N, C-alpha and C positions, 0 to 999 in steps of 0.2 A: 526574369525576376521570379524567385520561388514564391509559392502561394503564402499569403499571410496566415499564420496559425490561428486556429479557432479561439484559443485561450492564451492569456499572457502569463499566468502563474497557475501551476497545478500541483496537486498532492497525489503522488502515486502510492497506492497500497498494494504491496506484494505479500503473498502468504509465505511463511517459512517453508512450506512444502514445495513451493515453486523452485526454491534453491536446491532441492534434493536431486532434481533431474530424475534419472532412472534408478538412483540409489534408494535404499530403504531408510537411510538416516544421514544426517549431516549435510555438508555443502559440496555440490558439484561446481568446481571453480569455473568450468566452461559455461555453465548456466549463469553464474554470477557475472561473468564477462559479457555474456550476451545481453543481459538486462542492463548492465552498465553501458553497453554500446547503444541501446535504445534510448537511454537517458541522455547520452552524449549527443545523439541525433536531435533530440528535442531541444537541447541547449543551442545547437547550431541553427535551429529554426527561430531562436530568439525567445524560447519559453523558459521561464524560471521554474525549477523543479524541486519540490520537497518530497521525501520518501519516508514511509513507515513500513517496516518489515515485521511479519509475525515471527514466532519462534517454534512453530509446530514441528519443524524438522529436527529440533534438538530436544524440546521438552514441552509438554502440555500440562498446565496447572490442574485442569479438570481430571487428569489421569490419577493424580494423587488423591483428590477428593473422592473419586469413584471407588477407590480401594480403601476408603475409611480414613484417609489421612487428612491433614489440615489444609483446607483450600487456600488460606492466605499464604502459607509457606509454599504451596505448590505454585501459586501465581507469581510469587517472588522468583522462584526458580525459572518459570517461563519468561519473566522479564529479562533475566540474565541471558537466556537464549537469544532474545531479540538483539541484545547488545553484541553478541558474537556475530550474528548475521549482519548487523550494521557495519561492523569492522570489515567483514568480508566484502561487502558491496563497496565500501569506501576504497579498499585496496584495488578492486577491479576498476573503479572510476579513475583513481590516480594513475594506474597503468596506462590509461587512455589520455592522460593529460588533463583530465577534468578536475577542477578544484572542488573538493568535497570535504564536509565537516560533519562529525557526529556530535549531536547534542542529546544527552541522556536525561530522562525524567528522574532517574535515581542518581544521586551524587556519587561519582567515582572519579575525583579530580586527577588521580594519577593516570587515568586512561583517556578521558575526554571531558569536554565542558558540560556543565549542567544546562538543562533547557531553561531558557527564558524567552518569552514572546518577543521582547525587544531585541535580544541578540539574534534570534532566528530570523526576524524580519531584516535586520541590518545585514546579515550574511547573504540573504536572498537578494536584497537590493544591490549588493556588491557582486552578484553573479555566481555565487557559490551554490552547489547542490547541497542541501541540508538534509541529513539523514537523522530522523527522530527515533532514538532508541529507548527501551524501557517502558513501552506502552504509555499509559497515562501516569504511571508511577503508583497506581493504586490497584489493590486486588479487586476481583469481581468485575473488572472492565476488560473487554477484549481489545486486541489491536485494531479491530474495525472501529471501535469507539474512539480509540486514540487517533486514528486517521481522520475521522470526522472532526474531532476536537482540534487537531493541528491544522486541518484545512481551514477551519473557521478562524483560528488564531493568526494565521499568516495571510488571511484575506485571499485564499485561493479561488480562482474562477471556476474550478471543477475538481472533483475527486475521482481519480482514475482507479478502478479496482481491477487488477490483473488476476484473471482466473484461468481454469483449465479449459474453458469453453468460450465461444465467441459471443457471449451475451447472456441474458437471463432467459431461462426456460421455465415452463410450468412444472416440470419435474426434471430429474436428472436424465439428460439425453443419452447418457451411456447405459442407463438401465431401461428407460422407457423410450422406445423408438417413435412413439406418437406424441412425445412432449412438444408443446407449442413454444416457439421462439418469439420473443417480443422485441420490436425495434424501439418502442418508446413506452414508458410507463410514468405515472406520477409517483412521488414518494408515498402518497396515501394508498395507491393501488398496491404497491409492494407490501405495505404494512397489513392492509386488509386481506390480501390473498395469502399472506404468510410465506412469501417467496424467500427462499433461504440464500439471499445474496450477501447480505450483511446483517448483523444483529439489529434488533429493534431500536436500541439506544442510538446506534450510528445513523440509521435512516432518519430517525426523529430529529437528531441534531443537524443533519444536513438539510432537512426540510425547513427547520426553524431559521436557518441561516441562508436559505435560498441557494444552496450549493448543489448543482447538478452532479449526479453520479454516473460515470461512464464505465460500463462493464465490458471488458474485451479479453481476448486470449493473450496472456503474457507469453505463451510459448510460440506465438507467431513472430518470427524475426522481423524487426522494424515496425511492429504493430502499433506502437505508441506514436511514432512519427506519422504513420499513415493516417491515423485517426485525428491527430492534431492538424493535418492538412485537409481535414473534412472528407476523408475517404475511409474505406475499410468497413468491416462488420463489427458492430457493437450494439449494446442496448443503452439508451440514454434515459436516465431517471431524473425528471425535473418537474 
Protein backbone atom coordinates (compact mmCIF):
# COMPACT_ATOMS: atom_id res chain seq x y z
CA UNK A 1 0.00 0.00 0.00
CA UNK A 2 1.48 3.41 -0.97
CA UNK A 3 1.56 5.93 1.91
CA UNK A 4 -1.53 8.10 2.25
CA UNK A 5 -0.78 11.62 0.99
CA UNK A 6 -0.52 14.40 3.57
CA UNK A 7 -3.11 16.55 1.75
CA UNK A 8 -6.26 15.77 -0.22
CA UNK A 9 -6.50 18.94 -2.34
CA UNK A 10 -3.63 21.33 -3.08
CA UNK A 11 -2.94 24.47 -5.08
CA UNK A 12 0.46 24.55 -6.81
CA UNK A 13 1.98 27.97 -7.52
CA UNK A 14 4.76 27.90 -10.11
CA UNK A 15 6.60 30.98 -11.32
CA UNK A 16 6.72 31.79 -14.99
CA UNK A 17 10.51 31.80 -14.69
CA UNK A 18 10.38 28.12 -13.70
CA UNK A 19 9.09 27.33 -17.22
CA UNK A 20 12.08 29.02 -18.87
CA UNK A 21 14.56 26.36 -17.85
CA UNK A 22 18.02 27.57 -18.91
CA UNK A 23 16.59 29.84 -21.58
CA UNK A 24 16.45 33.60 -21.11
CA UNK A 25 12.86 33.88 -22.26
CA UNK A 26 9.77 31.86 -23.11
CA UNK A 27 8.88 28.24 -22.43
CA UNK A 28 11.20 25.22 -22.28
CA UNK A 29 8.82 22.40 -23.23
CA UNK A 30 10.95 19.81 -21.39
CA UNK A 31 10.49 21.79 -18.15
CA UNK A 32 6.72 22.08 -18.70
CA UNK A 33 6.67 18.30 -19.29
CA UNK A 34 8.59 17.65 -16.05
CA UNK A 35 6.25 19.85 -13.98
CA UNK A 36 3.30 18.08 -15.63
CA UNK A 37 4.82 14.71 -14.68
CA UNK A 38 5.05 15.85 -11.04
CA UNK A 39 1.37 16.86 -11.13
CA UNK A 40 0.46 13.52 -12.74
CA UNK A 41 2.29 11.72 -9.90
CA UNK A 42 0.34 13.74 -7.32
CA UNK A 43 -2.90 12.72 -9.06
CA UNK A 44 -1.84 9.06 -8.89
CA UNK A 45 -1.43 9.50 -5.12
CA UNK A 46 -5.09 10.56 -5.02
CA UNK A 47 -4.42 14.29 -4.56
CA UNK A 48 -6.59 16.86 -6.35
CA UNK A 49 -4.44 19.59 -7.90
CA UNK A 50 -5.13 23.18 -8.94
CA UNK A 51 -2.35 25.28 -10.51
CA UNK A 52 -1.51 28.97 -10.80
CA UNK A 53 1.43 29.95 -13.04
CA UNK A 54 3.08 33.34 -13.17
CA UNK A 55 3.96 35.13 -16.40
CA UNK A 56 7.45 36.48 -15.69
CA UNK A 57 9.07 34.37 -18.42
CA UNK A 58 7.02 36.29 -20.98
CA UNK A 59 6.20 39.68 -19.49
CA UNK A 60 6.28 41.56 -16.19
CA UNK A 61 3.77 44.38 -15.67
CA UNK A 62 6.07 46.21 -13.26
CA UNK A 63 8.65 46.49 -16.08
CA UNK A 64 6.31 48.86 -17.94
CA UNK A 65 5.64 50.94 -14.82
CA UNK A 66 9.37 51.19 -13.98
CA UNK A 67 9.97 52.84 -17.36
CA UNK A 68 7.20 55.39 -16.87
CA UNK A 69 4.42 53.41 -18.59
CA UNK A 70 0.93 52.64 -17.34
CA UNK A 71 0.99 49.97 -14.61
CA UNK A 72 -2.58 48.83 -15.34
CA UNK A 73 -1.79 48.16 -19.02
CA UNK A 74 1.44 46.45 -18.00
CA UNK A 75 -0.39 44.16 -15.57
CA UNK A 76 -2.95 43.28 -18.23
CA UNK A 77 -0.07 42.27 -20.53
CA UNK A 78 1.37 40.15 -17.71
CA UNK A 79 -2.00 38.43 -17.24
CA UNK A 80 -1.96 37.43 -20.92
CA UNK A 81 1.48 35.90 -20.32
CA UNK A 82 -0.03 33.66 -17.61
CA UNK A 83 -2.66 32.48 -20.10
CA UNK A 84 0.05 31.42 -22.57
CA UNK A 85 1.87 29.51 -19.79
CA UNK A 86 -1.37 27.86 -18.67
CA UNK A 87 -2.01 26.53 -22.19
CA UNK A 88 1.58 25.22 -22.33
CA UNK A 89 1.15 23.31 -19.06
CA UNK A 90 -2.24 21.95 -20.11
CA UNK A 91 -0.66 20.66 -23.35
CA UNK A 92 2.04 18.87 -21.32
CA UNK A 93 -0.58 17.34 -18.99
CA UNK A 94 -2.77 16.15 -21.87
CA UNK A 95 0.29 14.46 -23.44
CA UNK A 96 0.53 12.41 -20.24
CA UNK A 97 -3.16 11.51 -20.37
CA UNK A 98 -4.08 13.84 -17.49
CA UNK A 99 -7.45 15.56 -17.88
CA UNK A 100 -6.77 19.29 -17.44
CA UNK A 101 -8.80 22.44 -17.96
CA UNK A 102 -7.84 26.14 -18.08
CA UNK A 103 -10.11 28.67 -16.37
CA UNK A 104 -9.28 32.32 -16.99
CA UNK A 105 -9.97 35.30 -14.72
CA UNK A 106 -10.21 37.35 -17.94
CA UNK A 107 -13.03 36.35 -20.29
CA UNK A 108 -11.70 34.88 -23.54
CA UNK A 109 -14.46 32.43 -24.54
CA UNK A 110 -12.87 31.45 -27.85
CA UNK A 111 -9.86 30.07 -25.95
CA UNK A 112 -11.05 28.77 -22.58
CA UNK A 113 -13.76 29.00 -19.95
CA UNK A 114 -14.01 31.91 -17.56
CA UNK A 115 -13.24 31.28 -13.89
CA UNK A 116 -16.04 30.70 -11.43
CA UNK A 117 -15.60 29.15 -8.00
CA UNK A 118 -18.51 26.80 -8.62
CA UNK A 119 -17.14 25.50 -11.94
CA UNK A 120 -13.59 25.16 -10.58
CA UNK A 121 -14.78 23.10 -7.61
CA UNK A 122 -16.97 20.92 -9.85
CA UNK A 123 -14.01 20.17 -12.15
CA UNK A 124 -11.78 19.32 -9.20
CA UNK A 125 -14.45 17.09 -7.69
CA UNK A 126 -14.55 15.31 -11.08
CA UNK A 127 -10.80 14.63 -10.87
CA UNK A 128 -9.56 17.19 -13.41
CA UNK A 129 -6.45 19.29 -12.90
CA UNK A 130 -7.62 22.92 -12.98
CA UNK A 131 -5.17 25.58 -14.20
CA UNK A 132 -6.12 29.10 -13.15
CA UNK A 133 -5.00 31.69 -15.73
CA UNK A 134 -5.10 35.49 -15.73
CA UNK A 135 -4.07 36.06 -12.12
CA UNK A 136 -6.90 37.56 -10.06
CA UNK A 137 -8.13 39.39 -13.16
CA UNK A 138 -7.19 42.70 -11.51
CA UNK A 139 -4.11 44.91 -11.87
CA UNK A 140 -1.84 45.55 -8.84
CA UNK A 141 -2.22 41.95 -7.61
CA UNK A 142 0.52 39.37 -8.14
CA UNK A 143 0.03 35.75 -9.15
CA UNK A 144 1.10 34.89 -5.57
CA UNK A 145 -2.04 36.67 -4.39
CA UNK A 146 -4.02 34.86 -7.10
CA UNK A 147 -2.66 31.54 -5.81
CA UNK A 148 -3.69 32.28 -2.20
CA UNK A 149 -7.10 33.46 -3.40
CA UNK A 150 -7.74 30.38 -5.56
CA UNK A 151 -6.48 28.10 -2.77
CA UNK A 152 -9.09 29.61 -0.44
CA UNK A 153 -11.84 29.43 -3.07
CA UNK A 154 -11.32 25.74 -3.87
CA UNK A 155 -10.89 24.78 -0.20
CA UNK A 156 -7.26 23.64 -0.68
CA UNK A 157 -5.60 21.90 2.27
CA UNK A 158 -2.26 23.50 1.36
CA UNK A 159 -0.63 25.97 -1.02
CA UNK A 160 2.57 24.59 -2.59
CA UNK A 161 5.00 27.26 -3.75
CA UNK A 162 7.57 25.86 -6.21
CA UNK A 163 10.78 27.90 -6.10
CA UNK A 164 14.43 27.66 -7.21
CA UNK A 165 15.58 26.50 -3.73
CA UNK A 166 14.49 23.84 -1.23
CA UNK A 167 12.68 26.09 1.24
CA UNK A 168 12.72 29.53 2.86
CA UNK A 169 16.07 31.10 3.78
CA UNK A 170 16.90 34.23 5.79
CA UNK A 171 18.60 35.58 2.65
CA UNK A 172 19.24 34.41 -0.91
CA UNK A 173 21.43 31.30 -0.42
CA UNK A 174 22.92 31.77 -3.89
CA UNK A 175 24.34 35.14 -2.75
CA UNK A 176 24.80 34.66 1.01
CA UNK A 177 26.48 31.36 2.00
CA UNK A 178 25.58 32.03 5.67
CA UNK A 179 21.83 32.27 4.94
CA UNK A 180 19.79 30.32 7.50
CA UNK A 181 17.29 27.75 6.22
CA UNK A 182 13.98 27.30 8.06
CA UNK A 183 12.05 24.03 8.37
CA UNK A 184 8.98 25.66 9.90
CA UNK A 185 7.66 29.20 10.27
CA UNK A 186 4.33 30.79 11.11
CA UNK A 187 2.61 33.12 8.65
CA UNK A 188 3.21 35.89 11.20
CA UNK A 189 6.98 35.21 11.32
CA UNK A 190 7.21 35.41 7.54
CA UNK A 191 5.46 38.80 7.59
CA UNK A 192 7.41 40.23 10.56
CA UNK A 193 10.80 39.08 9.22
CA UNK A 194 9.94 40.37 5.73
CA UNK A 195 10.98 37.05 4.15
CA UNK A 196 10.59 37.32 0.39
CA UNK A 197 8.80 34.05 -0.35
CA UNK A 198 5.42 35.47 -1.39
CA UNK A 199 4.01 38.97 -1.26
CA UNK A 200 2.37 40.28 1.91
CA UNK A 201 -1.19 40.06 0.58
CA UNK A 202 -0.75 36.36 -0.31
CA UNK A 203 0.71 35.47 3.11
CA UNK A 204 -2.03 37.38 4.92
CA UNK A 205 -4.77 35.72 2.85
CA UNK A 206 -3.33 32.26 3.54
CA UNK A 207 -3.10 33.07 7.26
CA UNK A 208 -6.70 34.29 7.46
CA UNK A 209 -7.92 31.07 5.82
CA UNK A 210 -5.60 28.75 7.82
CA UNK A 211 -3.90 27.50 4.64
CA UNK A 212 -0.36 26.18 5.19
CA UNK A 213 2.22 27.21 2.58
CA UNK A 214 4.78 24.57 1.60
CA UNK A 215 7.87 25.98 -0.11
CA UNK A 216 9.99 23.46 -2.06
CA UNK A 217 12.26 23.23 -5.09
CA UNK A 218 10.22 22.86 -8.27
CA UNK A 219 13.43 21.84 -10.11
CA UNK A 220 13.71 18.65 -8.05
CA UNK A 221 12.19 15.93 -10.26
CA UNK A 222 9.37 14.20 -8.35
CA UNK A 223 9.66 16.76 -5.55
CA UNK A 224 5.92 17.40 -5.28
CA UNK A 225 5.08 13.72 -4.83
CA UNK A 226 7.93 13.24 -2.34
CA UNK A 227 6.59 16.00 -0.09
CA UNK A 228 2.99 14.79 -0.46
CA UNK A 229 4.23 11.44 0.91
CA UNK A 230 5.64 13.27 3.94
CA UNK A 231 9.29 13.13 2.82
CA UNK A 232 11.76 15.51 1.15
CA UNK A 233 13.06 18.99 2.02
CA UNK A 234 10.72 21.93 2.28
CA UNK A 235 9.69 24.78 4.57
CA UNK A 236 6.20 24.64 6.05
CA UNK A 237 4.50 27.95 6.89
CA UNK A 238 1.49 27.35 9.14
